[in-house]
KOLDRENFI-247421 format. One record per residue: residue in three letters; x, y, z of N, C-alpha, C, O, CB in turn. Coordinates in steps of 0.05 Angstrom, whole numbers, padded with zeros to 5 digits, always signed. Glycine has a CB too. Example, Ala and Ser with C-alpha at 12.3 -4.5 7.8 and 13.67 -1.06 7.14 Angstrom:
REM residues 2
ALA+00264-00114+00156+00246-00090+00156+00264-00066+00156+00285-00066+00169+00226-00089+00181;SER+00257-00045+00142+00273-00021+00143+00258+00001+00157+00268+00023+00161+00282-00012+00114;
REM end
This chain:
REM residues 188
TYR-00345+00154-00237-00329+00136-00220-00345+00128-00195-00361+00144-00185-00302+00149-00212;VAL-00341+00104-00186-00354+00093-00162-00332+00079-00146-00318+00063-00157-00378+00075-00168;GLY-00331+00084-00121-00312+00070-00103-00327+00058-00080-00349+00067-00073-00290+00089-00094;GLY-00315+00039-00067-00327+00026-00044-00311+00003-00033-00287+00001-00039-00355+00017-00051;THR-00324-00013-00017-00311-00036-00005-00310-00059-00025-00289-00071-00028-00326-00045+00020;SER-00333-00065-00037-00334-00087-00056-00358-00082-00074-00381-00087-00067-00337-00115-00042;ILE-00353-00072-00098-00374-00065-00117-00380-00090-00134-00363-00100-00148-00365-00041-00135;GLN-00404-00099-00132-00413-00123-00147-00429-00114-00171-00451-00103-00167-00429-00143-00129;ILE-00419-00119-00195-00434-00112-00219-00436-00138-00235-00417-00152-00240-00419-00090-00236;GLU-00461-00145-00241-00468-00171-00252-00449-00182-00273-00440-00205-00271-00495-00169-00264;TYR-00442-00167-00294-00427-00178-00316-00397-00175-00313-00381-00184-00330-00435-00166-00342;LEU-00387-00162-00291-00359-00160-00287-00349-00184-00271-00362-00194-00253-00352-00134-00272;SER-00325-00193-00278-00315-00217-00266-00304-00214-00238-00304-00233-00222-00293-00229-00283;ASN-00296-00190-00231-00284-00185-00204-00303-00168-00187-00318-00152-00197-00257-00172-00206;SER-00300-00172-00161-00312-00153-00142-00292-00131-00140-00269-00136-00133-00320-00167-00114;LEU-00301-00106-00145-00282-00084-00147-00284-00064-00124-00304-00064-00110-00287-00070-00173;LYS-00264-00048-00121-00264-00026-00103-00266+00001-00118-00270+00022-00106-00239-00026-00085;LEU-00264-00001-00145-00266+00023-00161-00275+00015-00189-00265-00005-00200-00238+00037-00163;THR-00294+00030-00200-00302+00026-00228-00312+00053-00239-00315+00072-00224-00324+00004-00230;ARG-00318+00054-00265-00329+00078-00276-00349+00071-00298-00347+00050-00311-00306+00096-00288;TRP-00368+00089-00302-00389+00085-00322-00379+00097-00348-00369+00119-00349-00415+00099-00313;GLU-00381+00082-00370-00370+00090-00396-00393+00099-00415-00388+00099-00439-00355+00067-00408;GLY-00416+00105-00405-00438+00114-00421-00458+00092-00427-00482+00098-00429-00428+00125-00447;ASP-00449+00068-00431-00467+00045-00436-00458+00020-00421-00472-00001-00423-00469+00040-00465;HIS-00436+00021-00407-00427-00003-00392-00407+00006-00370-00396+00029-00371-00414-00024-00411;TRP-00402-00011-00351-00383-00006-00330-00355-00016-00339-00353-00037-00350-00391-00020-00303;HIS-00335+00000-00333-00308-00007-00340-00296-00026-00319-00300-00022-00295-00290+00018-00342;GLU-00283-00047-00328-00271-00066-00309-00241-00061-00309-00226-00067-00328-00277-00096-00318;TYR-00231-00050-00286-00203-00046-00283-00189-00072-00279-00200-00091-00269-00197-00027-00259;GLN-00164-00074-00287-00147-00098-00284-00136-00099-00255-00138-00079-00241-00124-00098-00304;TYR-00125-00122-00247-00115-00125-00220-00095-00103-00213-00097-00093-00190-00101-00152-00218;ASP-00077-00096-00231-00057-00076-00224-00068-00048-00224-00052-00029-00220-00034-00078-00244;GLU-00093-00045-00228-00106-00018-00227-00125-00015-00203-00138+00005-00200-00121-00013-00253;ILE-00127-00036-00186-00147-00036-00165-00133-00034-00137-00115-00049-00132-00164-00062-00166;PRO-00142-00015-00120-00131-00013-00093-00136-00039-00077-00156-00053-00082-00144+00011-00078;ASN-00118-00045-00058-00121-00069-00042-00140-00066-00018-00144-00085-00003-00094-00077-00032;ASN-00153-00043-00015-00173-00038+00005-00193-00018-00006-00189-00009-00028-00160-00028+00032;MET-00213-00012+00009-00236+00004-00002-00227+00032-00009-00208+00043+00000-00257+00006+00019;VAL-00243+00044-00027-00240+00071-00036-00264+00086-00023-00287+00080-00028-00240+00075-00067;VAL-00258+00106-00006-00279+00121+00008-00282+00149-00002-00302+00163+00005-00274+00121+00038;SER-00263+00159-00017-00265+00187-00027-00254+00188-00056-00234+00175-00062-00251+00207-00009;LEU-00267+00204-00072-00259+00207-00100-00262+00237-00107-00281+00250-00099-00277+00190-00119;LYS-00243+00247-00123-00246+00275-00132-00230+00278-00158-00206+00271-00159-00236+00295-00110;LYS-00242+00290-00178-00229+00297-00202-00216+00324-00197-00230+00343-00190-00249+00298-00227;PHE-00190+00326-00201-00175+00351-00196-00153+00354-00217-00136+00336-00220-00163+00351-00167;LYS-00153+00376-00231-00133+00382-00252-00131+00359-00272-00109+00349-00278-00106+00387-00240;ASP-00155+00349-00281-00157+00328-00302-00147+00301-00293-00141+00284-00310-00143+00337-00326;LYS-00144+00297-00267-00136+00271-00256-00156+00262-00235-00169+00279-00222-00107+00272-00245;LEU-00158+00236-00231-00176+00225-00210-00159+00220-00185-00140+00205-00187-00191+00200-00220;TYR-00167+00231-00163-00154+00226-00137-00172+00207-00122-00196+00212-00119-00148+00252-00122;VAL-00161+00186-00110-00177+00167-00094-00163+00165-00067-00139+00165-00064-00179+00140-00108;GLY-00180+00163-00046-00170+00160-00019-00184+00138-00004-00207+00131-00011-00173+00186-00004;GLY-00171+00126+00015-00182+00105+00031-00160+00093+00048-00138+00103+00049-00195+00083+00014;PRO-00166+00070+00062-00145+00058+00078-00126+00039+00063-00111+00024+00075-00159+00042+00100;PHE-00127+00041+00036-00110+00023+00020-00080+00030+00023-00073+00053+00028-00118+00024-00010;MET-00063+00011+00018-00034+00015+00019-00021+00006-00007+00003+00012-00012-00022-00001+00042;GLU-00036-00007-00025-00025-00016-00050-00046-00014-00072-00070-00016-00067-00015-00045-00048;ILE-00036-00010-00096-00053-00013-00120-00037-00031-00138-00015-00024-00147-00060+00015-00134;GLY-00047-00055-00144-00031-00075-00157-00008-00083-00140-00012-00090-00116-00022-00065-00185;GLU+00016-00081-00150+00040-00088-00135+00055-00063-00124+00075-00065-00112+00059-00104-00152;SER+00044-00039-00130+00057-00014-00122+00046-00003-00096+00023-00006-00090+00055+00007-00144;SER+00064+00010-00080+00057+00020-00054+00046+00049-00057+00058+00066-00069+00081+00020-00036;TYR+00023+00053-00044+00011+00080-00042+00000+00083-00014-00012+00064-00003-00012+00084-00063;LYS+00004+00105-00001-00004+00109+00026-00030+00125+00028-00030+00149+00033+00017+00123+00042;ARG-00053+00111+00024-00079+00121+00030-00090+00141+00010-00113+00151+00013-00080+00132+00056;ILE-00074+00149-00010-00084+00167-00031-00067+00162-00056-00043+00157-00054-00081+00197-00021;ALA-00080+00163-00079-00066+00159-00104-00080+00175-00126-00103+00185-00123-00066+00128-00112;CYS-00066+00179-00148-00076+00195-00170-00075+00179-00196-00055+00167-00203-00059+00221-00173;TRP-00098+00179-00211-00101+00164-00236-00103+00184-00259-00120+00202-00258-00126+00145-00235;ASN-00086+00181-00279-00087+00200-00302-00099+00187-00327-00094+00195-00349-00058+00209-00309;ASP-00116+00167-00323-00129+00151-00344-00111+00130-00357-00120+00116-00375-00140+00170-00365;THR-00086+00129-00348-00068+00108-00358-00053+00094-00335-00052+00070-00335-00047+00121-00377;ILE-00041+00110-00317-00026+00098-00294-00033+00112-00268-00043+00135-00268+00004+00099-00300;TRP-00027+00098-00246-00029+00110-00219-00003+00124-00212+00018+00115-00221-00036+00088-00198;SER-00005+00145-00197+00019+00158-00186+00016+00165-00157-00007+00168-00147+00026+00183-00203;ASP+00038+00167-00144+00039+00175-00116+00031+00204-00113+00036+00220-00131+00068+00170-00104;VAL+00019+00210-00090+00012+00238-00084+00029+00248-00061+00022+00247-00038-00019+00240-00076;GLY+00053+00257-00068+00071+00270-00049+00079+00253-00025+00084+00265-00004+00059+00294-00040;GLY+00080+00227-00027+00088+00210-00005+00064+00199+00011+00068+00183+00030+00105+00225+00013;GLY+00040+00208+00004+00016+00197+00017+00010+00208+00045+00020+00229+00052+00019+00167+00019;LEU-00007+00194+00059-00017+00202+00085-00008+00182+00106-00012+00158+00103-00048+00205+00085;THR+00005+00191+00128+00015+00173+00148+00010+00185+00176-00002+00207+00178+00046+00169+00145;GLY+00018+00171+00197+00017+00183+00223+00009+00168+00248+00003+00181+00268+00000+00204+00221;GLY+00008+00142+00247+00004+00127+00272-00024+00124+00283-00027+00115+00305+00020+00139+00292;PHE-00045+00131+00268-00072+00128+00277-00084+00102+00265-00077+00095+00243-00090+00152+00268;ALA-00100+00088+00281-00114+00065+00270-00134+00075+00250-00147+00095+00254-00128+00049+00293;GLY-00137+00060+00228-00157+00067+00208-00150+00092+00191-00168+00105+00181-00183+00071+00220;MET-00124+00097+00188-00116+00121+00173-00127+00120+00145-00126+00099+00132-00086+00124+00173;GLN-00137+00143+00135-00147+00145+00108-00155+00173+00101-00158+00190+00118-00172+00126+00105;ALA-00157+00178+00075-00168+00203+00064-00198+00198+00062-00206+00183+00045-00154+00211+00037;ARG-00214+00212+00078-00243+00208+00078-00258+00227+00061-00280+00221+00051-00253+00210+00107;ALA-00247+00251+00056-00261+00271+00040-00242+00288+00024-00219+00293+00033-00278+00289+00059;MET-00251+00297+00001-00234+00314-00017-00252+00334-00031-00274+00327-00040-00219+00297-00037;VAL-00243+00359-00032-00257+00380-00047-00236+00398-00060-00213+00399-00051-00276+00397-00028;GLU-00244+00412-00080-00227+00432-00092-00234+00459-00079-00258+00466-00077-00229+00433-00123;TYR-00213+00474-00070-00217+00499-00057-00195+00518-00066-00171+00512-00061-00219+00496-00026;ASN-00202+00541-00077-00182+00561-00086-00160+00549-00104-00137+00556-00101-00170+00574-00062;GLY-00168+00530-00121-00149+00519-00140-00132+00497-00129-00114+00487-00144-00132+00540-00150;ASP-00136+00489-00104-00121+00467-00092-00140+00444-00084-00164+00448-00082-00105+00477-00068;LEU-00129+00420-00080-00144+00398-00070-00141+00397-00040-00119+00395-00029-00134+00371-00083;ILE-00164+00398-00025-00163+00395+00004-00171+00367+00010-00191+00356+00001-00183+00416+00017;VAL-00154+00354+00027-00158+00326+00034-00161+00325+00065-00145+00336+00079-00134+00308+00024;ALA-00181+00311+00074-00186+00308+00103-00191+00279+00110-00198+00263+00093-00210+00325+00111;GLY-00187+00273+00135-00191+00245+00144-00178+00239+00170-00179+00255+00189-00182+00226+00123;THR-00164+00217+00171-00150+00207+00195-00121+00203+00188-00113+00183+00177-00163+00181+00205;PHE-00105+00223+00194-00076+00222+00189-00062+00245+00203-00076+00264+00212-00070+00224+00158;ALA-00036+00244+00207-00021+00265+00220-00003+00279+00200+00002+00303+00202-00004+00253+00242;TYR+00007+00264+00180+00025+00276+00160+00014+00272+00132+00003+00251+00125+00053+00264+00162;ALA+00018+00293+00115+00014+00291+00087+00041+00294+00075+00053+00316+00075-00007+00314+00076;GLY+00052+00272+00064+00080+00272+00057+00097+00276+00082+00093+00261+00101+00087+00294+00035;SER+00114+00296+00082+00130+00302+00106+00119+00326+00122+00132+00335+00141+00159+00307+00099;VAL+00096+00336+00114+00084+00360+00126+00065+00352+00149+00047+00336+00145+00069+00377+00105;LEU+00069+00363+00173+00051+00359+00195+00025+00372+00188+00024+00397+00184+00063+00370+00222;ALA+00004+00356+00186-00023+00367+00177-00044+00350+00190-00056+00332+00177-00025+00366+00145;MET-00049+00354+00215-00067+00338+00231-00096+00337+00219-00112+00355+00223-00068+00347+00260;HIS-00101+00315+00205-00128+00308+00195-00138+00325+00171-00160+00320+00161-00147+00311+00217;ILE-00122+00345+00162-00130+00360+00138-00105+00372+00125-00087+00382+00139-00150+00383+00146;ALA-00104+00371+00099-00081+00382+00084-00090+00393+00057-00112+00388+00047-00060+00360+00080;ARG-00072+00409+00045-00077+00421+00019-00055+00411+00000-00031+00413+00005-00076+00452+00021;TRP-00065+00401-00023-00047+00392-00045-00050+00411-00068-00072+00415-00078-00054+00362-00054;ASP-00027+00423-00077-00028+00443-00098-00023+00431-00126-00021+00445-00146-00008+00465-00093;GLY-00020+00405-00127-00015+00391-00152+00014+00380-00153+00020+00363-00169-00019+00409-00175;SER+00031+00391-00135+00058+00381-00133+00069+00379-00105+00088+00364-00100+00076+00398-00149;SER+00057+00393-00086+00067+00393-00058+00044+00394-00038+00022+00405-00044+00086+00417-00053;TRP+00049+00383-00014+00030+00384+00008+00035+00410+00025+00058+00419+00027+00032+00359+00026;HIS+00013+00420+00036+00015+00443+00054-00006+00439+00077-00026+00425+00073+00009+00470+00039;SER+00000+00450+00100-00020+00448+00122-00040+00470+00121-00034+00491+00109-00005+00447+00149;LEU-00062+00467+00134-00082+00488+00138-00080+00495+00168-00094+00482+00184-00112+00479+00129;CYS-00064+00514+00175-00056+00519+00202-00044+00493+00213-00027+00480+00200-00080+00529+00220;LYS-00052+00485+00237-00041+00460+00248-00060+00437+00247-00053+00415+00256-00032+00465+00277;GLY-00084+00441+00237-00103+00420+00234-00122+00418+00258-00129+00438+00270-00089+00394+00232;PHE-00131+00393+00264-00152+00388+00284-00142+00368+00304-00123+00353+00300-00178+00378+00271;ASP-00156+00368+00328-00148+00349+00349-00158+00321+00343-00150+00302+00357-00159+00359+00375;SER-00176+00317+00324-00187+00290+00318-00196+00289+00289-00193+00309+00274-00210+00282+00338;HIS-00209+00268+00282-00216+00261+00254-00235+00281+00241-00253+00292+00253-00228+00234+00253;VAL-00229+00285+00215-00247+00301+00198-00260+00282+00178-00246+00267+00164-00232+00325+00183;PHE-00286+00282+00176-00301+00263+00159-00313+00275+00134-00317+00261+00114-00323+00251+00175;THR-00317+00301+00134-00331+00313+00111-00321+00341+00106-00312+00355+00124-00361+00313+00115;LEU-00322+00349+00081-00314+00376+00072-00335+00387+00052-00346+00371+00037-00286+00376+00059;THR-00340+00413+00053-00356+00425+00032-00347+00454+00029-00334+00466+00047-00387+00424+00040;VAL-00353+00465+00006-00345+00493+00000-00370+00510-00004-00388+00503-00019-00327+00494-00025;ASP-00370+00533+00009-00391+00553+00005-00379+00571-00017-00362+00588-00012-00397+00570+00032;THR-00389+00568-00041-00378+00582-00064-00386+00611-00065-00373+00627-00078-00386+00569-00090;ILE-00407+00619-00051-00415+00647-00050-00396+00663-00033-00387+00685-00041-00444+00649-00039;ASN-00389+00653-00009-00371+00668+00009-00342+00658+00007-00324+00670+00019-00380+00664+00037;ASN-00337+00638-00009-00311+00625-00012-00300+00616+00015-00277+00621+00022-00291+00646-00025;TRP-00316+00600+00029-00308+00588+00054-00307+00558+00051-00323+00547+00037-00327+00597+00077;LEU-00289+00546+00065-00287+00517+00067-00297+00508+00094-00290+00519+00115-00257+00507+00062;TYR-00315+00488+00094-00325+00477+00120-00314+00449+00123-00313+00433+00104-00356+00477+00120;ALA-00307+00443+00148-00297+00416+00155-00315+00406+00178-00321+00421+00197-00267+00416+00164;GLY-00323+00380+00176-00340+00368+00197-00327+00342+00206-00315+00328+00190-00368+00363+00188;GLY-00329+00336+00232-00318+00312+00242-00323+00309+00272-00341+00321+00283-00288+00311+00237;ILE-00306+00293+00285-00309+00288+00314-00289+00304+00330-00281+00296+00352-00307+00258+00320;PHE-00280+00326+00319-00260+00343+00333-00274+00362+00352-00297+00368+00350-00243+00358+00312;ASP-00258+00372+00371-00267+00393+00390-00255+00420+00385-00268+00440+00391-00260+00384+00419;TYR-00232+00421+00373-00219+00446+00368-00198+00443+00346-00188+00422+00340-00206+00458+00393;THR-00191+00466+00334-00169+00467+00316-00143+00468+00333-00144+00481+00354-00171+00491+00295;LEU-00122+00456+00323-00098+00456+00340-00085+00483+00344-00071+00487+00364-00078+00437+00328;ASP-00089+00501+00325-00079+00529+00329-00095+00544+00350-00087+00565+00359-00079+00544+00303;SER-00118+00532+00359-00135+00546+00379-00124+00543+00407-00135+00555+00426-00163+00535+00377;LEU-00103+00527+00411-00091+00525+00437-00079+00552+00445-00079+00559+00469-00069+00503+00438;SER-00070+00568+00426-00060+00595+00432-00081+00616+00425-00077+00640+00432-00034+00600+00416;HIS-00103+00609+00413-00124+00628+00406-00151+00615+00414-00165+00605+00396-00124+00635+00376;PRO-00158+00616+00440-00183+00602+00448-00209+00611+00435-00229+00598+00438-00185+00604+00478;ASP-00208+00634+00422-00233+00644+00410-00240+00628+00385-00262+00632+00374-00229+00674+00403;ILE-00222+00611+00375-00229+00595+00351-00232+00565+00357-00228+00549+00339-00208+00600+00330;ASN-00238+00559+00382-00245+00531+00387-00269+00523+00370-00287+00540+00365-00252+00526+00418;ALA-00269+00499+00360-00291+00490+00343-00299+00462+00351-00281+00445+00355-00283+00492+00312;ARG-00324+00456+00352-00333+00430+00359-00350+00419+00336-00371+00430+00330-00349+00430+00386;TYR-00341+00397+00324-00354+00382+00303-00354+00396+00275-00355+00383+00255-00382+00377+00311;ILE-00353+00423+00275-00354+00437+00249-00337+00463+00252-00338+00476+00272-00383+00443+00241;ALA-00322+00468+00230-00306+00493+00230-00306+00505+00202-00311+00491+00182-00277+00487+00239;ARG-00301+00531+00201-00301+00545+00175-00273+00557+00171-00262+00570+00189-00323+00567+00175;TRP-00263+00553+00147-00237+00564+00138-00241+00586+00118-00256+00582+00099-00219+00541+00127;ASP-00228+00609+00122-00232+00631+00103-00208+00634+00084-00207+00654+00069-00236+00657+00119;GLY-00190+00615+00084-00166+00617+00067-00142+00624+00084-00119+00620+00074-00170+00637+00046;THR-00146+00633+00108-00123+00640+00126-00125+00628+00154-00105+00620+00165-00121+00670+00128;LYS-00149+00626+00164-00152+00615+00191-00180+00602+00195-00198+00606+00179-00148+00636+00213;TRP-00181+00585+00216-00206+00571+00223-00223+00588+00242-00213+00603+00258-00199+00544+00236;TYR-00250+00584+00240-00269+00597+00257-00289+00576+00267-00295+00556+00253-00284+00620+00242;ALA-00299+00580+00291-00321+00563+00301-00346+00569+00286-00350+00592+00276-00325+00568+00332;VAL-00364+00550+00284-00390+00553+00271-00411+00545+00291-00415+00521+00297-00392+00536+00245;GLY-00426+00564+00302-00447+00559+00320-00436+00548+00347-00412+00551+00353-00467+00538+00308;ASN-00454+00536+00362-00447+00525+00388-00459+00497+00390-00480+00493+00401-00457+00543+00411;LEU-00445+00477+00379-00456+00449+00378-00448+00435+00404-00427+00438+00415-00446+00434+00354;THR-00467+00418+00413-00462+00401+00436-00468+00372+00429-00477+00366+00407-00479+00410+00461;ASP-00463+00354+00448-00468+00325+00443-00498+00318+00443-00505+00297+00434-00454+00309+00464;ASN-00515+00336+00453-00544+00329+00455-00558+00333+00430-00582+00329+00429-00557+00345+00477;
REM end
């Protein structure tokens, strides 16, 4: 799968935001299968493709910045991502401990307060503590230690207001229960 702003492939009739390689050619999705804005994150999770971005529709159906494709139809992901920020979107997705972790620019995942990061178990959204004070752009998993790393333009995790020892700037580590600072990064 490939996502983006406008994917131009010579023999396809449309400029696309999503396509996939079929082994010897690119698949051309139909109008009702294409998001109305760019796709910035993709992740295969539990045999389904999850896509994220600033889109609000796929075809004529409403989706709030994240959707799930089962190779036949699109479905909603727990009410999507919302929250009053300009440029809201799911920017990064990884699988961690059997769940899909979604990060980006949002305040709510469905009805769950999840500032810029949330956990999807396949049927419900959950928060990872209270989230971050600003945007999360990237996620990665250390499979040896089973740690999740988040990177972005944040200064601290929101739960660190009551626990100043876990302030984090630009990068944080999650052990499955709480966030930790990683190093001492500065703007220089």
